Phi, psi and omega in degrees: 000325186294327184289315179298321177294322186284321177295320178293318177293317179294326173297320181295314184290323174297318182289322177287324175298312178301316177296320179294328178274004178064045179234164174273148182296315193278319185251342182085356181286170181288134179288136179290141179268148180293141187275124177255124177297143181261102184265135171240135179288121181258128178294135178282145177295149187280124178265124174265101186270351180279120183250125185254113179227135177278134182288128179277166177255123187252130175263153170290165190296324185275350187283137177262144177294148177265126182255151173257187185301334183270013180063026180244155181290151180289328179261125181288327184277001189286137175280132186255147171301145178288132187295171179309135175273148176284162178301324181294318182296317180294320169306314181292318176300326179293315178297317177301314178302310182296318180290325184264331188235351187310311178297318177296321180287311188261340186237034181282105185288333186281320182234070180302143181224087180294328175297326172293322175295324178290319179298322177296312176302313178299326187264359176090020173138162183300318190295324180289328178290314180296322176296318177299318178298310176304316181296315177297325181274351181312119175090354182240003181285114175249101178284156173273189186290347175273351187087013181263132181231156176234120184222134177280132175233164173223122173232129176056041180069018179246124178263125174212174180255138172246131176240137182198204184208168179263126173253096186060257182246357176257137177278154173230130176280134177264322183204158177230132186205155178267111186292149180283139182260000000 
C-alpha cells in the first residue's frame, strides 16, 4: 500500500509542477495553447429604411384625364395608363405569361375556373385567351407604384379582371378572375 501511495503522491506533485510550468506530465514538452480566434468588429453599414414615395392618383377606367391649356395633365403625381403596346410586345407578354403563369391561370386545382377553360376551348387555346386579354386591356393598364395592375377586360361577351405585373416593359398576367359582385 505504501508504494501505491508514494507513486500517487509523487505523480500528483510532478503533474502539478508540470502544469504550473506549462508543460505536460508525460513527456515534459510544452503544452499547446488553445487557439483563441481573433475577432475584429466590422461596423455594419448604415441602413436607411425610410422610403419616400409620392402616392399616385389612380383614375377609374371610364374617367377621362383633365388637360390644362398646355395639353399636360393637371396632376404631376397621377399614374397614367400604359400607352398602346405594339403587336410584338403583346406577343412577348403572351409568351411570358404562358411560360411563367400558364399552369397557375388555367390548371389551378385550388381555384378551378371552368368558364375560363370553356373560353379557351372556344377560342382555340390558352395562348389565344391570353393574347385577347392583352389586346382588350391595351392602353388601359394602370400599374401602381409597385408595377402591379388590375384591369377589366371583355372577351367573347365575358367580363373578367386580369391581375399582373410589369416585367421590364412587358406586362405579365398573374391571374384571371371574375370579380364578386
